[in-house]
C-alpha positions as CSV (number, residue, x, y, z in Angstrom):
1,M,0.0,0.0,0.0
2,K,1.3,3.5,-0.9
3,R,3.0,5.1,2.1
4,F,2.3,8.8,2.8
5,I,4.5,10.8,5.1
6,I,2.6,13.4,7.0
7,Y,4.3,16.3,8.7
8,G,3.1,17.9,11.9
9,M,2.5,21.6,12.5
10,L,3.9,24.1,14.9
11,V,1.5,25.2,17.6
12,I,2.3,27.7,20.3
13,S,1.6,26.0,23.6
14,A,-0.7,27.7,26.1
15,A,0.7,28.9,29.4
16,S,1.0,26.6,32.3
17,L,-1.8,26.3,34.8
18,A,-2.3,29.7,36.4
19,L,-4.1,30.2,39.7
20,M,-6.7,32.9,40.2
21,G,-6.1,35.1,43.2
22,F,-7.8,33.9,46.4
23,Q,-11.2,35.4,46.9
24,C,-14.2,34.6,49.0
25,S,-15.3,31.3,47.7
26,S,-16.8,27.9,48.6
27,A,-14.8,25.3,50.6
28,E,-14.5,23.1,47.5
29,M,-13.0,26.0,45.5
30,T,-10.6,26.9,48.3
31,S,-9.5,23.3,48.7
32,A,-9.2,22.8,44.9
33,K,-6.9,25.8,44.6
34,L,-4.7,24.6,47.5
35,Y,-4.4,21.2,45.9
36,I,-3.5,22.9,42.6
37,N,-0.8,24.9,44.4
38,R,0.7,21.6,45.6
39,K,0.2,20.0,42.1
40,E,-2.1,17.4,43.6
41,F,-4.3,17.5,40.5
42,S,-6.4,14.4,41.2
43,N,-7.5,15.8,44.6
44,A,-8.1,19.2,43.0
45,E,-10.3,17.5,40.3
46,A,-12.3,15.7,43.0
47,Q,-13.1,19.0,44.8
48,L,-14.0,20.8,41.6
49,I,-16.4,18.0,40.6
50,K,-18.1,18.5,43.9
51,E,-18.2,22.3,43.3
52,V,-19.8,22.1,39.8
53,A,-22.3,19.5,41.0
54,K,-23.4,22.2,43.6
55,N,-22.9,25.2,41.4
56,P,-23.2,24.1,37.7
57,K,-23.0,27.8,36.5
58,N,-19.6,28.4,38.2
59,E,-17.6,29.4,35.1
60,E,-14.2,29.5,37.0
61,A,-14.7,26.0,38.4
62,W,-15.4,24.6,35.0
63,Y,-12.4,26.4,33.6
64,L,-10.1,25.2,36.3
65,L,-11.4,21.7,35.9
66,G,-10.5,21.8,32.2
67,Q,-7.0,23.0,33.0
68,I,-6.5,20.2,35.6
69,R,-7.7,17.6,33.2
70,F,-5.2,18.9,30.7
71,E,-2.4,18.3,33.3
72,L,-3.8,14.8,33.9
73,K,-3.8,14.2,30.1
74,N,-7.6,13.6,30.1
75,Y,-8.1,15.7,27.0
76,A,-11.6,14.6,26.3
77,G,-12.5,15.6,29.9
78,M,-10.8,18.9,29.4
79,K,-12.9,19.6,26.3
80,D,-16.1,18.7,28.2
81,A,-15.2,21.1,31.1
82,F,-14.3,23.9,28.7
83,L,-17.6,23.6,26.9
84,K,-19.4,23.9,30.3
85,A,-17.3,26.9,31.2
86,K,-18.2,28.6,27.9
87,E,-21.9,27.9,28.5
88,A,-21.6,29.6,31.9
89,G,-19.8,32.7,30.6
90,S,-17.1,34.3,28.5
91,K,-14.6,35.4,31.1
92,F,-12.1,32.7,30.1
93,K,-12.9,32.5,26.4
94,K,-9.5,33.5,25.2
95,E,-7.7,31.2,27.6
96,I,-9.9,28.3,26.7
97,E,-9.5,28.8,22.9
98,G,-5.7,29.0,23.4
99,Q,-5.5,25.9,25.5
100,T,-7.8,24.0,23.1
101,L,-5.7,24.9,20.1
102,A,-2.5,23.9,21.9
103,T,-3.9,20.6,23.0
104,W,-5.2,19.9,19.5
105,G,-1.7,20.7,18.1
106,R,-0.1,18.4,20.6
107,L,-2.5,15.5,19.7
108,F,-2.2,16.2,15.9
109,N,1.5,16.1,16.0
110,Q,1.4,13.0,18.1
111,G,-0.9,11.4,15.5
112,V,1.5,12.3,12.7
113,E,4.4,10.7,14.6
114,E,2.4,7.5,15.3
115,L,1.1,7.3,11.7
116,N,4.5,7.7,10.2
117,K,6.1,5.0,12.3
118,A,3.1,2.5,12.2
119,Q,3.9,-0.8,10.6
120,D,0.9,-2.9,11.6
121,S,-2.7,-2.7,12.8
122,T,-1.7,-2.0,16.4
123,G,0.4,1.0,15.3
124,F,-2.4,2.4,13.0
125,D,-4.9,2.0,15.8
126,V,-2.8,4.2,18.1
127,A,-2.7,6.9,15.4
128,I,-6.4,6.5,14.8
129,E,-7.3,6.9,18.4
130,T,-5.0,9.9,18.7
131,Y,-6.6,11.6,15.7
132,K,-10.1,10.8,17.0
133,L,-9.2,12.4,20.3
134,A,-7.8,15.4,18.4
135,A,-11.1,15.6,16.4
136,Y,-13.1,15.6,19.7
137,V,-11.0,18.4,21.0
138,L,-11.2,20.5,17.8
139,P,-13.9,19.1,15.6
140,E,-13.7,21.9,13.1
141,S,-10.2,20.8,12.0
142,T,-10.5,19.4,8.5
143,I,-6.8,18.5,8.3
144,N,-7.4,16.3,11.3
145,Q,-10.2,14.5,9.4
146,Q,-7.9,14.1,6.4
147,N,-5.2,12.4,8.5
148,L,-7.8,10.3,10.3
149,G,-9.0,9.0,7.0
150,L,-5.4,8.3,5.9
151,A,-4.8,6.3,9.1
152,Y,-7.8,4.2,8.4
153,Y,-6.8,3.8,4.8
154,R,-3.3,2.7,5.6
155,K,-4.7,0.2,8.1
156,G,-6.9,-1.2,5.3
157,D,-10.1,-0.1,7.0
158,F,-11.8,1.5,4.0
159,D,-15.3,1.7,5.5
160,N,-14.1,4.0,8.3
161,A,-11.7,5.9,6.1
162,I,-14.5,7.1,3.8
163,P,-16.5,9.5,6.2
164,P,-13.5,11.7,7.3
165,L,-12.0,11.8,3.8
166,T,-15.4,12.9,2.5
167,I,-15.5,15.7,5.1
168,A,-12.0,16.8,3.9
169,L,-13.2,16.8,0.3
170,E,-16.4,18.6,0.9
171,K,-15.1,21.3,3.3
172,V,-11.7,22.2,2.0
173,K,-11.7,20.6,-1.5
174,S,-8.6,18.5,-0.5
175,L,-6.7,17.2,-3.5
176,F,-5.2,14.6,-1.1
177,A,-8.7,13.4,-0.1
178,I,-9.8,13.2,-3.7
179,R,-7.0,10.9,-4.6
180,I,-7.3,8.6,-1.6
181,L,-11.1,8.5,-1.6
182,S,-11.4,7.8,-5.3
183,G,-8.7,5.2,-4.9
184,I,-10.7,3.4,-2.3
185,Y,-13.7,3.2,-4.5
186,L,-11.6,2.1,-7.5
187,V,-9.9,-0.7,-5.5
188,R,-13.3,-1.9,-4.3
189,A,-14.7,-1.8,-7.8
190,N,-11.8,-3.7,-9.3
191,D,-12.0,-6.3,-6.4
192,F,-15.7,-6.9,-7.2
193,K,-14.9,-7.1,-10.9
194,T,-12.3,-9.7,-10.2
195,K,-14.6,-11.6,-8.0
196,F,-17.3,-11.6,-10.6
197,A,-14.9,-13.0,-13.2
198,E,-13.6,-15.7,-10.9
199,Q,-17.1,-16.8,-9.8
200,N,-18.4,-17.0,-13.3
201,K,-15.3,-18.1,-15.2
202,A,-16.8,-21.3,-16.6
203,A,-20.1,-19.6,-17.7
204,I,-18.2,-16.6,-19.2
205,D,-15.8,-18.9,-21.1
206,E,-18.8,-20.9,-22.3
207,M,-20.6,-17.8,-23.7
208,K,-17.3,-16.6,-25.3
209,N,-16.8,-19.9,-27.0
210,L,-20.5,-19.9,-28.2
211,G,-19.8,-16.5,-29.7
212,Q,-17.1,-18.0,-31.9
213,I,-19.7,-20.3,-33.6
214,R,-20.7,-18.5,-36.8
215,E,-21.1,-19.1,-40.5
216,K,-18.0,-20.0,-42.6
217,I,-15.8,-21.1,-39.8
218,K,-14.3,-24.6,-40.0
219,A,-16.4,-27.5,-38.7
220,A,-13.4,-28.6,-36.7
221,D,-13.5,-25.3,-34.9
222,V,-17.0,-25.9,-33.7
223,K,-15.9,-29.0,-31.8
224,Y,-12.8,-27.2,-30.6
225,F,-14.9,-24.5,-29.0
226,I,-18.0,-26.3,-27.7
227,G,-17.1,-30.0,-28.0
228,E,-18.8,-32.9,-29.7
229,P,-22.5,-32.6,-30.7
230,N,-25.1,-34.7,-28.9
231,N,-26.5,-35.9,-32.2
232,I,-25.8,-35.6,-35.9
233,D,-28.5,-35.8,-38.6
234,K,-27.1,-36.3,-42.1
235,E,-28.7,-35.1,-45.3
236,T,-27.7,-37.1,-48.3
237,K,-28.1,-36.8,-52.1
238,G,-28.6,-39.9,-54.2
239,K,-29.4,-43.5,-53.2
240,G,-27.5,-46.6,-52.0
241,K,-23.8,-46.6,-52.7
242,Q,-24.2,-43.4,-54.7
243,A,-25.6,-41.5,-51.7
244,V,-23.4,-38.5,-50.8
245,V,-23.7,-36.5,-47.6
246,V,-24.4,-32.9,-48.5
247,R,-25.2,-31.5,-45.1
248,E,-25.0,-32.4,-41.4
249,N,-27.0,-30.9,-38.6
250,W,-25.0,-31.0,-35.4
251,K,-27.3,-30.8,-32.4
252,Y,-26.1,-29.3,-29.1
253,T,-28.9,-30.0,-26.6
254,K,-27.5,-27.9,-23.8
255,F,-27.3,-24.8,-25.9
256,N,-30.6,-25.3,-27.9
257,L,-28.3,-25.1,-30.9
258,I,-28.1,-26.7,-34.3
259,V,-25.0,-26.1,-36.4
260,V,-25.4,-26.8,-40.1
261,I,-22.3,-28.2,-41.6
262,E,-21.7,-28.0,-45.4
263,G,-18.5,-29.7,-46.4
264,D,-16.0,-28.7,-43.8
265,L,-17.5,-25.3,-43.1
266,V,-20.4,-24.0,-41.0
267,G,-23.3,-23.1,-43.3
268,A,-25.7,-21.9,-40.6
269,V,-26.1,-21.4,-36.9
270,K,-29.6,-21.9,-35.4
271,Y,-30.8,-21.5,-31.8
272,T,-34.3,-23.1,-31.2
273,T,-34.5,-20.8,-28.2
274,P,-31.9,-18.3,-27.0
275,Y,-29.3,-19.7,-24.6
276,T,-27.7,-17.8,-21.8
277,A,-25.2,-19.3,-19.4
278,P,-26.2,-19.1,-15.7
279,I,-24.2,-16.1,-14.5
280,D,-24.4,-14.5,-11.0
281,S,-24.2,-10.8,-11.7
282,S,-24.4,-9.6,-8.1
283,S,-20.6,-8.8,-7.9
284,H,-20.8,-7.1,-11.2
285,K,-23.6,-4.8,-10.0
286,L,-21.6,-4.0,-6.8
287,S,-18.6,-3.3,-9.0
288,L,-20.6,-0.8,-11.1
289,A,-21.9,0.9,-8.0
290,E,-18.3,1.4,-6.7
291,Y,-17.2,2.8,-10.0
292,D,-20.1,5.2,-9.9
293,K,-19.0,6.4,-6.4
294,A,-15.4,6.9,-7.7
295,I,-16.8,8.9,-10.7
296,D,-18.8,11.2,-8.4
297,V,-15.6,12.0,-6.4
298,L,-13.4,12.4,-9.6
299,I,-15.9,14.6,-11.3
300,K,-15.7,17.0,-8.3
301,G,-11.9,16.7,-8.4
302,S,-11.8,17.4,-12.1
303,A,-13.9,20.5,-11.7
304,L,-11.6,21.7,-8.8
305,Y,-8.3,20.7,-10.5
306,P,-9.0,20.6,-14.3
307,E,-5.3,20.4,-15.1
308,D,-4.6,17.4,-12.9
309,A,-3.6,14.5,-15.3
310,E,-3.9,11.8,-12.6
311,I,-7.5,12.8,-11.7
312,S,-8.4,12.9,-15.4
313,E,-6.9,9.5,-16.1
314,S,-8.6,7.9,-13.1
315,L,-11.9,9.4,-14.2
316,M,-11.4,7.9,-17.7
317,N,-10.7,4.4,-16.2
318,A,-13.7,4.7,-13.9
319,Y,-16.0,5.6,-16.8
320,I,-14.7,2.5,-18.8
321,G,-15.1,0.3,-15.7
322,A,-18.6,1.6,-15.1
323,E,-19.5,0.9,-18.7
324,R,-20.4,4.5,-19.1
325,N,-18.8,4.5,-22.6
326,D,-20.3,7.7,-24.0
327,E,-18.8,9.8,-21.2
328,A,-15.5,7.9,-21.5
329,R,-15.4,8.6,-25.2
330,V,-15.9,12.4,-24.7
331,L,-13.1,12.4,-22.1
332,L,-10.8,10.3,-24.3
333,D,-11.2,12.7,-27.2
334,D,-10.0,15.5,-24.9
335,R,-7.2,13.5,-23.3
336,V,-5.5,12.3,-26.5
337,K,-5.1,16.0,-27.4
338,K,-4.0,17.0,-24.0
339,Y,-1.7,14.1,-23.3
340,P,-0.4,12.9,-26.7
341,D,2.2,10.6,-25.1
342,S,-0.3,8.5,-23.2
343,K,-0.4,5.1,-24.9
344,F,-3.4,4.0,-22.9
345,D,-5.5,6.9,-24.0
346,H,-4.7,6.3,-27.7
347,Y,-5.3,2.6,-27.2
348,N,-8.7,3.0,-25.5
349,L,-9.8,5.5,-28.1
350,G,-8.7,3.1,-30.9
351,V,-10.9,0.4,-29.3
352,F,-13.9,2.7,-29.3
353,L,-13.3,3.7,-32.9
354,L,-12.9,0.1,-34.0
355,K,-16.3,-0.8,-32.4
356,D,-17.8,2.1,-34.4
357,N,-16.2,0.7,-37.6
358,K,-14.2,3.9,-38.0
359,Y,-11.3,2.0,-39.4
360,E,-9.0,4.7,-40.6
361,E,-9.3,6.7,-37.3
362,S,-8.8,3.5,-35.3
363,V,-5.6,2.6,-37.3
364,N,-4.2,6.1,-36.5
365,Q,-4.8,5.6,-32.8
366,F,-3.2,2.1,-32.7
367,K,-0.2,3.4,-34.7
368,A,0.2,6.2,-32.2
369,V,0.3,3.5,-29.4
370,L,3.0,1.5,-31.2
371,A,5.0,4.7,-31.9
372,I,5.2,5.2,-28.1
373,D,5.6,1.5,-27.2
374,P,6.4,-0.9,-30.1
375,E,5.9,-3.9,-27.8
376,F,2.3,-3.1,-26.8
377,G,0.8,-6.5,-27.7
378,S,-2.9,-5.6,-27.6
379,A,-2.3,-2.6,-29.8
380,T,-0.5,-4.8,-32.3
381,Y,-3.3,-7.3,-32.4
382,N,-6.0,-4.7,-32.7
383,L,-4.2,-2.9,-35.5
384,A,-4.1,-6.1,-37.4
385,A,-7.8,-6.8,-36.6
386,T,-8.7,-3.3,-37.8
387,Y,-7.0,-3.8,-41.1
388,V,-8.7,-7.2,-41.6
389,N,-12.1,-5.8,-40.7
390,W,-11.5,-2.8,-42.9
391,G,-10.6,-5.2,-45.8
392,V,-13.7,-7.3,-45.2
393,A,-15.9,-4.2,-45.2
394,E,-14.3,-3.0,-48.4
395,Q,-14.7,-6.5,-50.0
396,E,-18.4,-6.5,-49.1
397,R,-19.0,-3.0,-50.4
398,L,-17.4,-3.8,-53.7
399,K,-19.5,-7.0,-54.0
400,K,-22.7,-5.0,-53.4
401,E,-21.6,-2.6,-56.1
402,K,-21.0,-5.6,-58.4
403,K,-17.3,-4.7,-58.7
404,E,-16.0,-8.2,-57.9
405,E,-13.0,-7.6,-60.2
406,D,-11.8,-4.8,-58.0
407,K,-9.2,-6.2,-55.6
408,S,-8.3,-3.0,-54.0
409,Y,-9.5,-4.4,-50.6
410,Q,-6.5,-6.7,-50.6
411,E,-4.3,-3.8,-49.7
412,K,-5.8,-3.8,-46.2
413,F,-5.1,-7.5,-45.8
414,K,-1.5,-6.9,-46.9
415,L,-1.1,-4.2,-44.2
416,A,-2.5,-6.7,-41.6
417,V,0.0,-9.4,-42.3
418,P,3.1,-8.1,-40.6
419,F,1.1,-7.3,-37.4
420,L,-0.6,-10.7,-37.4
421,E,2.8,-12.4,-37.9
422,K,4.1,-10.5,-34.9
423,V,1.2,-11.5,-32.8
424,I,1.6,-15.1,-33.6
425,E,5.3,-14.9,-32.5
426,G,4.0,-14.1,-29.0
427,K,1.0,-16.5,-29.1
428,P,2.3,-19.5,-31.2
429,N,-0.5,-21.8,-30.0
430,D,-3.5,-19.5,-30.6
431,V,-5.8,-21.4,-33.1
432,Q,-7.8,-18.3,-33.9
433,I,-4.8,-16.2,-34.9
434,W,-3.5,-19.0,-37.1
435,E,-7.0,-19.4,-38.7
436,L,-7.2,-15.6,-39.3
437,L,-3.7,-15.6,-40.7
438,G,-4.6,-18.4,-43.1
439,Q,-7.7,-16.6,-44.3
440,V,-5.7,-13.4,-44.9
441,Y,-3.0,-15.4,-46.8
442,A,-5.8,-17.1,-48.9
443,N,-7.4,-13.8,-49.8
444,L,-4.0,-12.6,-51.0
445,G,-3.6,-15.7,-53.1
446,N,-0.7,-17.0,-51.1
447,I,-2.0,-20.6,-51.0
448,E,1.2,-22.2,-49.6
449,K,1.3,-19.9,-46.6
450,A,-2.5,-20.3,-46.1
451,N,-2.3,-24.1,-46.0
452,N,0.6,-24.0,-43.6
453,A,-1.4,-21.7,-41.3
454,Y,-4.4,-23.9,-41.4
455,K,-2.3,-27.0,-40.8
456,K,-0.8,-25.3,-37.8
457,A,-4.2,-24.6,-36.4
458,D,-5.3,-28.2,-37.0
459,D,-2.2,-29.5,-35.2
460,I,-2.9,-27.3,-32.2
461,R,-6.5,-28.6,-32.1
462,Q,-5.2,-32.2,-32.1
463,G,-2.6,-31.5,-29.5
464,K,0.3,-31.8,-31.9
465,N,1.8,-28.4,-31.3
C-alpha cells in the first residue's frame, strides 16, 4: 500500500496552569486551589467536581477543571469542562481557545508521529485513536479529518476511512482526499470485478466460445470451441452406394443449438431458443456501484483541479469500468489531445473507434500507441484486426456494387499481415490467430502460406503443437 509521510504543524503552547487570586469562595473551590498549588491534581479535580455539582454555573470552576484535566492528560474531559465553562460565561474564552488549540496541536503532531512509524494494525490503531481524540478536542479541524481518513486507509479499513475523507473533500476541497477517496472506490470496484470474473469463469468462457460459432468457420473449430455434438443428422443426395452427404445438422442440446455443416465449413447457426449461461451478476452490480462512487468523487476533483492529469486518467478508467462509454469517449477525445504521449489513451480511443467501424481513425490511434511502445501486444493485435475488418468491409462493399473484379481491398489485408505475424510470434498456440492468418493469406492468393497456417491450427486442435 502506498505510504504517505505526514508532517506535523507548529503550535504555540498555552501557558502553564495559572491560579486565580484567592477570593471569597466555597470550601470546595478553596480546597481545589490549595491542591493545585501543591500540584495534587487528582485531589483538585475531586473538589471541583463537587463544586460544579453544587454550582453548575460556576464558570471559573469549570475552567479550572478543564485545566487540571489537561495536566492529567484527560483531553476529552478537558474539552467537556471547557464547553461547560463557555456555557456559563465568556470570562475565560481567550484562555480556553488558546489551551484548546495547543492541546489539539499536541495531539495532531502525536498522531503524525504515530502514523509515520506505524507498521501494523496496532500502530495504526494508536494513530487513529489519537486523531479521533484530536477531532473531539477541535472538531472543526478538517486536516485532522484528512489524516484520520489516511490512518484508516493505511490500516486497510476502507469503511471507516470514507467518512473523514469525504469531510475533507467537501469542506476544504482537499486534493489529497480526492486521490485517496477515489482510490478506495476504484480498488473496491476492481475487487468486485475480479470476484465476478472468478465466480463466473466457466459460464463466461462458455458464452465466449459460443460467440465463436458463426457461419463460414471450419467445422473442426465448432468441436474445438464447444465439443462434440449430442446428435448428428445427415442429409444425403442420391441413393444406395451413390448417396453423398451434402449437409449435417449438429445438435447441441444444452445450448438449444443446431449447427449446419456443409462440407468442412459452417453453413448456418440456429438456436431453437436463445441460450444464456447461468451467470451470477451480483458482484458485477456491486462493481458498477463502486465505479459510480469513484466517478462522483473524480468529477468533483476534475472540476476543482482541471489540469490534474492523474484525476483525469482515473476518471477515464472509472468511466470505462462503469461501462459509461459515452462519457469515457468524450473524455478520451480530450485526453489524446492534452496528453499525446499517453499510450493507454490512444489505445482505448482506438478500441472505441474500431467498435464504431471507423477503421482509418482506429488505425491512426493504434499506430500512435506503437510509436510510443512498439511492444504493446494488444495494440499490435487490434491494429491487425482493424486492417482485416476494414478489408472485409471493403470487399463486401465492392461486392454489393458488383465490382468483384476490383481487388483494392487486398491492400488492407497486406497491411494486416506483418502485425498478425508479430502477434503469432508471441502466441504460437493460438488457433484463432492461425486461422485468421490463413484466411488473410488465402485472400491474398498465397496458397502455400495459407495451407501452412491452417495445418498449424489443426495441429494445435489435435494437440500436436
